[in-house]
C-alpha positions as CSV (number, residue, x, y, z in Angstrom):
1,M,158.4,133.9,13.8
2,E,159.8,131.5,16.1
3,T,158.0,127.7,17.2
4,I,155.7,128.3,20.9
5,A,154.9,126.3,23.5
6,A,152.8,126.1,26.1
7,I,150.2,124.8,28.1
8,S,146.5,125.5,27.5
9,T,144.9,123.3,30.2
10,P,144.7,125.5,33.3
11,N,147.2,125.1,36.1
12,A,145.3,122.4,38.3
13,A,145.5,118.5,38.5
14,G,142.5,117.3,35.6
15,G,142.3,114.5,33.6
16,I,144.1,115.1,30.8
17,A,146.5,118.6,29.7
18,V,147.4,119.8,26.7
19,V,150.9,120.9,26.0
20,R,150.8,123.2,22.5
21,I,153.7,123.7,20.0
22,S,152.8,126.2,17.1
23,G,155.3,127.4,14.9
24,D,157.8,126.0,11.8
25,S,159.5,123.7,13.6
26,A,157.0,122.4,15.7
27,V,156.6,119.5,13.8
28,S,159.9,118.9,14.4
29,V,160.1,119.5,18.3
30,A,157.1,117.1,18.7
31,Q,159.7,115.0,16.9
32,R,162.2,114.9,19.2
33,I,160.4,114.7,22.1
34,F,157.4,111.8,21.4
35,R,158.0,108.3,20.2
36,P,154.6,107.1,18.8
37,A,154.1,103.3,19.3
38,G,154.3,101.4,16.1
39,N,156.4,102.6,12.9
40,K,154.6,105.7,12.9
41,R,156.7,108.5,12.3
42,V,156.1,112.1,13.2
43,D,157.3,113.8,10.6
44,E,154.9,112.3,8.3
45,M,151.6,112.3,10.3
46,P,148.9,114.4,7.9
47,G,146.9,116.8,9.7
48,Y,144.3,116.4,12.0
49,T,145.8,113.0,12.6
50,C,146.6,111.3,16.4
51,A,148.8,109.1,17.2
52,Y,149.3,107.3,20.7
53,G,153.5,107.2,22.3
54,T,155.7,108.4,25.4
55,V,157.3,111.7,25.8
56,R,160.7,111.6,26.9
57,D,163.0,113.9,28.1
58,G,166.2,112.5,26.4
59,D,165.7,109.5,28.1
60,E,163.4,109.6,30.7
61,V,159.9,109.0,30.2
62,L,157.4,111.3,31.1
63,D,154.6,110.3,30.3
64,D,151.9,108.3,28.0
65,C,150.3,110.3,25.5
66,I,148.6,111.5,22.7
67,L,150.1,113.5,19.6
68,T,147.7,115.6,17.5
69,V,149.1,116.9,14.4
70,F,147.7,120.2,12.6
71,R,149.1,120.8,9.4
72,S,149.7,125.0,8.0
73,P,147.0,126.5,7.1
74,H,144.8,124.2,8.5
75,S,144.9,125.3,12.5
76,F,143.9,127.3,14.5
77,T,147.4,129.8,15.0
78,G,147.5,128.9,10.7
79,E,150.7,127.2,11.8
80,D,152.2,123.9,12.1
81,T,150.5,123.1,15.5
82,A,151.6,120.0,17.3
83,E,149.5,119.5,20.0
84,I,150.8,117.2,23.0
85,S,147.6,115.3,25.8
86,C,149.2,113.8,28.3
87,H,147.8,112.6,32.3
88,G,146.7,116.0,33.6
89,G,149.3,116.3,36.7
90,I,150.4,120.1,37.6
91,Y,154.3,118.4,37.6
92,V,153.6,116.6,34.5
93,S,152.1,118.7,31.9
94,R,155.0,121.0,33.6
95,R,157.7,118.6,32.7
96,V,156.6,118.1,29.1
97,L,156.4,122.0,28.7
98,E,159.9,122.2,29.5
99,A,160.3,118.8,27.4
100,A,159.1,121.0,24.5
101,L,161.2,124.1,25.3
102,K,164.8,122.2,25.5
103,N,164.3,120.9,22.3
104,G,163.7,123.9,20.4
105,A,160.3,125.9,21.6
106,A,160.1,128.9,23.5
107,P,157.8,130.0,25.8
108,A,154.5,131.3,24.6
109,A,153.2,134.8,26.0
110,P,149.6,135.6,26.7
111,G,147.1,135.0,24.0
112,E,150.4,134.5,21.6
113,F,148.5,131.5,20.5
114,T,145.3,133.7,19.0
115,R,147.4,136.8,18.1
116,R,148.8,134.5,15.5
117,A,145.8,132.8,14.5
118,Y,144.9,136.6,13.6
119,L,148.4,137.8,12.2
120,N,148.1,134.8,10.1
121,G,144.6,136.0,8.9
122,K,142.7,133.2,10.7
123,L,140.5,136.0,13.0
124,D,140.0,139.0,13.1
125,L,140.4,141.5,15.6
126,T,137.2,141.6,16.8
127,Q,136.8,137.3,16.7
128,A,140.2,137.1,18.5
129,E,138.4,139.2,21.3
130,A,135.2,136.6,21.4
131,V,137.9,134.1,22.4
132,M,138.5,135.4,25.8
133,D,134.7,136.6,25.7
134,T,134.5,132.5,25.6
135,I,136.5,131.5,27.8
136,S,135.7,134.0,30.6
137,A,131.8,133.6,30.2
138,R,129.6,132.8,32.6
139,S,126.6,132.3,32.1
140,E,124.4,131.0,28.8
141,L,123.9,134.1,27.6
142,E,127.5,135.6,28.0
143,L,128.5,132.7,26.3
144,K,126.0,132.7,22.8
145,A,127.2,136.1,23.1
146,A,129.8,135.5,22.6
147,A,129.7,132.6,19.8
148,S,127.7,135.5,18.2
149,L,130.9,137.7,17.6
150,R,133.5,134.8,17.1
151,E,131.5,134.1,14.5
152,G,131.8,137.1,12.6
153,A,128.7,139.0,13.0
154,V,130.1,142.2,14.1
155,F,132.9,141.9,11.7
156,R,130.6,141.5,8.6
157,R,128.4,144.7,9.8
158,V,131.3,146.7,9.4
159,Q,132.9,145.6,6.4
160,E,129.8,145.9,4.8
161,C,130.0,150.0,6.4
162,S,133.3,150.3,5.3
163,G,132.2,149.1,1.7
164,R,130.0,151.4,1.3
165,L,132.3,153.8,2.7
166,L,135.0,152.9,0.2
167,R,133.0,153.0,-3.3
168,L,131.6,156.8,-1.6
169,L,135.2,157.5,-1.5
170,A,136.3,156.4,-4.7
171,G,133.3,158.3,-6.3
172,L,134.6,161.0,-4.5
173,A,138.2,160.7,-5.9
174,A,137.3,160.3,-9.3
175,W,135.4,163.5,-9.7
176,T,137.9,165.7,-7.9
177,D,141.2,164.2,-9.4
178,Y,139.7,164.0,-12.9
179,P,137.9,166.9,-13.6
180,D,138.5,166.9,-17.6
181,E,137.0,164.0,-17.5
182,D,133.3,162.5,-18.3
183,I,132.7,161.5,-14.6
184,P,129.2,162.0,-13.0
185,E,129.3,164.5,-10.0
186,V,128.9,163.2,-6.9
187,G,125.1,164.7,-6.5
188,Q,124.5,166.0,-2.8
189,E,121.3,164.1,-2.4
190,N,122.6,160.7,-2.8
191,M,126.1,161.6,-1.0
192,T,123.5,161.7,2.0
193,A,121.7,159.2,2.1
194,E,124.8,156.8,1.5
195,I,126.5,158.2,4.7
196,T,123.4,158.6,6.5
197,A,122.4,154.5,6.0
198,V,126.3,154.3,6.8
199,R,125.9,155.8,10.2
200,D,122.4,154.1,11.3
201,S,123.8,151.1,10.7
202,L,127.0,151.8,13.1
203,L,124.7,152.9,15.2
204,S,122.4,150.0,15.5
205,L,125.4,148.2,16.7
206,T,125.9,150.6,20.1
207,A,122.2,150.6,20.4
208,N,122.3,147.6,22.9
209,Y,125.5,148.1,24.2
210,E,124.7,149.0,28.2
211,S,123.0,145.7,28.2
212,G,126.1,143.5,26.7
213,R,128.3,145.2,29.3
214,L,126.4,144.5,32.0
215,L,126.0,141.1,30.6
216,R,129.8,141.0,30.2
217,E,130.8,142.6,33.3
218,G,128.5,141.2,35.7
219,V,125.5,144.3,37.2
220,R,126.6,146.2,40.9
221,T,123.3,145.7,42.4
222,A,122.6,146.7,45.7
223,I,119.6,144.9,48.8
224,V,118.7,148.0,50.1
225,G,116.1,148.3,52.7
226,K,115.1,148.9,57.0
227,P,116.6,146.4,59.7
228,N,114.8,143.2,60.1
229,V,113.1,143.2,56.8
230,G,114.7,140.0,55.1
231,K,117.7,141.2,53.1
232,S,120.2,138.7,54.5
233,T,118.2,136.0,53.9
234,L,117.4,137.1,50.7
235,F,121.1,137.8,50.2
236,N,121.7,134.1,51.3
237,A,119.1,132.4,49.1
238,L,120.7,134.1,46.3
239,S,124.1,133.2,47.1
240,G,123.2,129.4,47.9
241,C,125.0,130.0,50.8
242,E,124.9,131.8,54.8
243,R,126.9,134.8,53.5
244,S,125.4,137.0,55.8
245,I,124.2,136.6,59.3
246,V,120.7,136.4,59.9
247,T,119.4,137.0,63.5
248,D,116.2,138.3,64.9
249,I,117.7,141.1,65.8
250,A,117.3,144.4,64.2
251,G,120.6,146.3,62.7
252,T,122.9,142.7,63.3
253,T,124.2,143.7,59.4
254,R,126.7,146.5,59.9
255,D,129.0,146.0,57.2
256,V,128.7,145.8,53.2
257,V,128.5,142.0,52.1
258,E,129.5,140.9,48.5
259,E,129.1,137.7,46.5
260,T,128.7,136.9,42.8
261,V,125.6,135.2,41.8
262,R,123.8,134.4,38.3
263,L,120.1,135.2,38.2
264,G,117.9,135.6,35.6
265,G,121.2,135.2,32.9
266,V,122.4,138.0,34.6
267,V,125.6,137.7,36.6
268,L,125.0,139.7,39.7
269,R,127.5,141.6,41.7
270,L,125.2,141.5,45.0
271,S,126.4,143.6,47.9
272,D,123.4,143.4,51.2
273,T,123.9,146.6,53.2
274,A,123.4,147.6,56.4
275,G,119.8,148.1,57.4
276,I,118.7,152.1,56.2
277,H,116.9,154.0,59.2
278,G,117.4,156.7,62.0
279,T,119.1,155.8,64.4
280,D,121.7,157.2,67.3
281,D,124.0,154.5,67.2
282,R,127.7,155.0,66.1
283,V,128.9,152.2,64.7
284,E,125.4,151.9,63.2
285,Q,126.0,154.9,61.4
286,I,129.2,153.8,59.5
287,G,127.3,150.7,58.6
288,I,124.4,153.2,57.2
289,G,126.9,155.3,55.4
290,F,128.7,152.7,53.7
291,A,124.9,151.4,52.9
292,K,123.6,154.9,50.8
293,K,127.3,154.9,49.4
294,T,126.4,151.1,47.9
295,L,123.4,152.2,47.1
296,S,124.4,155.7,45.3
297,E,126.8,153.5,43.0
298,A,124.4,150.6,42.0
299,E,123.6,149.5,39.0
300,L,120.7,148.0,39.9
301,V,118.7,148.3,43.2
302,I,116.7,145.7,45.2
303,A,114.6,147.3,48.0
304,V,113.2,144.9,50.3
305,F,110.2,145.7,52.2
306,D,108.3,144.0,55.1
307,G,104.9,142.5,53.4
308,S,104.3,141.4,57.0
309,C,103.5,145.0,58.3
310,P,102.3,148.1,57.3
311,C,104.6,150.6,55.2
312,T,106.3,153.3,57.4
313,A,108.3,156.9,57.6
314,D,111.5,155.2,57.0
315,D,110.2,152.7,53.7
316,I,108.6,156.2,52.5
317,E,112.3,157.7,52.6
318,L,114.1,154.5,51.4
319,M,111.8,154.8,48.3
320,K,112.8,158.5,47.7
321,S,115.9,158.3,47.8
322,I,116.6,155.5,45.0
323,S,117.3,157.2,42.1
324,C,118.9,153.8,40.2
325,S,116.4,153.4,36.7
326,R,116.9,150.0,37.3
327,R,114.5,149.1,40.7
328,I,112.7,146.1,41.7
329,A,110.7,146.3,45.3
330,V,110.2,143.0,46.8
331,V,107.9,142.3,49.3
332,N,109.0,140.0,51.4
333,K,107.3,137.5,54.1
334,N,104.6,137.1,51.6
335,D,104.5,133.4,53.6
336,R,102.5,135.8,56.2
337,D,99.4,138.0,55.5
338,I,100.7,140.8,53.4
339,Q,99.8,144.0,55.4
340,F,102.1,146.6,53.2
341,D,100.4,149.5,51.1
342,E,101.0,148.2,47.6
343,D,99.6,151.0,45.5
344,I,102.5,153.4,47.4
345,L,105.0,150.9,46.1
346,K,103.0,151.3,42.5
347,Q,104.3,155.1,42.9
348,Y,107.5,154.7,43.1
349,F,108.4,150.9,41.2
350,I,107.1,149.4,37.9
351,Q,108.5,146.0,39.2
352,I,107.1,144.3,42.5
353,V,108.0,141.1,43.8
354,F,106.2,138.8,46.4
355,L,108.4,136.6,47.6
356,S,109.7,134.5,50.9
357,A,113.3,134.7,50.9
358,K,113.0,132.1,53.8
359,D,110.8,129.3,52.3
360,E,113.2,130.6,48.7
361,T,109.2,131.0,47.2
362,G,109.1,133.7,44.1
363,I,112.5,133.8,43.6
364,D,111.9,132.5,39.8
365,L,109.9,135.8,39.9
366,L,112.7,138.0,40.8
367,S,114.4,136.3,38.6
368,A,112.7,137.6,35.3
369,A,112.6,140.8,36.8
370,V,115.9,141.0,37.1
371,S,116.4,139.8,33.0
372,Q,113.9,142.7,32.0
373,A,115.4,145.1,34.2
374,C,118.4,145.0,32.6
375,R,117.1,144.3,29.1
376,I,119.3,141.1,28.7
377,N,117.2,138.3,26.6
378,E,117.7,136.2,23.7
379,D,117.1,138.9,21.4
380,I,119.7,140.8,23.0
381,V,122.2,137.9,23.1
382,R,121.2,137.6,19.3
383,T,121.8,141.7,18.1
384,C,124.6,142.4,16.4
385,T,126.7,144.5,19.1
386,A,129.9,145.9,20.0
387,A,131.5,143.9,22.7
388,N,133.6,146.3,24.9
389,E,135.0,149.9,25.3
390,R,137.6,149.9,21.8
391,Q,135.0,148.4,19.4
392,K,132.6,150.8,20.9
393,C,135.4,153.8,20.5
394,C,135.7,153.0,17.2
395,I,132.1,153.1,16.2
396,D,131.4,156.3,18.0
397,S,134.6,158.1,16.6
398,A,133.3,156.6,13.2
399,V,129.8,158.2,13.3
400,K,130.7,161.4,14.7
401,S,133.1,162.0,11.6
402,L,130.0,160.2,9.6
403,E,127.4,163.1,11.1
404,E,130.1,166.0,10.9
405,A,130.4,165.1,6.7
406,L,126.3,165.1,6.4
407,N,126.5,168.3,8.3
408,A,129.4,169.5,5.4
409,V,126.9,168.5,2.9
410,R,124.2,169.7,3.6
411,S,126.1,173.3,4.2
412,G,127.8,172.7,0.9
413,I,131.3,173.3,1.9
414,M,133.8,171.8,-0.6
415,L,134.3,168.2,-1.2
416,D,137.3,167.4,0.3
417,A,136.8,168.6,3.6
418,V,134.0,165.6,3.3
419,N,136.2,163.4,1.5
420,V,138.2,163.8,4.5
421,L,135.6,163.0,7.2
422,I,134.6,159.7,4.9
423,D,138.1,159.3,5.7
424,E,138.3,159.4,9.0
425,A,135.2,157.3,9.5
426,E,137.1,154.3,7.1
427,Q,140.1,154.3,9.1
428,K,138.1,153.7,12.4
429,L,136.2,150.6,10.8
430,L,139.7,149.4,10.2
431,E,140.9,149.9,13.3
432,L,138.2,148.3,15.4
433,T,138.1,145.0,12.7
434,G,142.5,145.0,12.9
435,E,143.0,145.5,9.2
436,R,144.3,148.5,9.8
437,V,145.9,148.6,13.4
438,T,148.8,150.1,15.7
439,N,150.7,147.5,17.5
440,A,149.8,149.6,21.4
441,V,146.0,148.4,19.9
442,V,146.9,144.8,19.0
443,D,149.0,144.7,22.6
444,E,146.2,146.3,24.8
445,V,143.7,143.3,22.7
446,F,145.9,140.6,24.3
447,S,147.0,141.6,27.3
448,R,143.8,140.7,29.0
449,F,144.3,136.8,27.7
450,C,145.7,133.7,29.4
451,V,149.3,131.8,28.8
452,G,148.2,128.6,26.2
453,K,145.4,130.3,23.9
């Protein structure tokens, strides 16, 4: 494969920028553009060593830099790799990259360094996907989940299941292909137990998939309630800035205002909505229509009620309209005398939080309620779980084939048919880890990556 190069740090001004070069000619390319201080030679540098010097484009000195050399196979890509750390200006880093490209390197495609690590056996496909999850992590829990995947937790589980299926396939093949040999038949009871054990192990990989998806993608969250109950004040408190207009005039919020916030270790894609109530105002009706649509699409609903007033018919109507299973009742304005009947809320909500959005007291209680509602905690993160839809689809397909195989065994269907079904499950597991996968699937996985990684 040709030698590639790219800027591996963000396209922005910073302290340093890193230009990465990888491939058989990486050290040669680096030698053409980098001159070490003293009497060092780049081509004589062993792996895991650095040198100080200057990068040049012909006779022009571009910058003083640090060159780090990694020798194959002990590098991220498994190839010879040279990394030039220069000053972090946008222009200077581009000039360094241009110098590398003029001297034998080709521009790297998005994710090409990680793709080469996968192709060279440094990572399996699930670990490669974890690299992008690490880069895009927005919370501590997301980072820990990505680290678990990058360390190979899913790969090890799938490899164990794959090995058990291969042994079962080998036993079936031996008994079927050599009927005259003294090979014991694979017993129905043993086969059923083994297929069931593999199926259950795979099912455990998707048991917490929904919680993991919410952790990675963020939770579509609607803040709803009557006018003037403090929705926008709460929205601003969670956002950390005044995103929504707050006044004492009912119906100030007419449109849906959105913000992404982190609360309770969970990323919330938060929407502040118009107050839901009966009105003849045409403009307000449109805003209420948007609010109801947002409510119907939400994965988490935070329903806000004015604790300083008794419960009204509009409050009851709102409670009845919430179909989302993840719901939290917030009794706002608890800095005043509470007149709202908590017993009514208990009929519709399991989680009830008392807070003052204005004083920002009780937000910690809401944070804990959000974590509980989304079932996201340290235990979930530590659980070995499929990380994306591709992995889940492979596991679901394998489980479906195994369940069909179980039905076939119990029905007394010929072992040839059982063998085919088990083999289908095995192929899906190999596709998941990337041991047998089409170029189209690999292209799709790495299409999410940025250039330089």
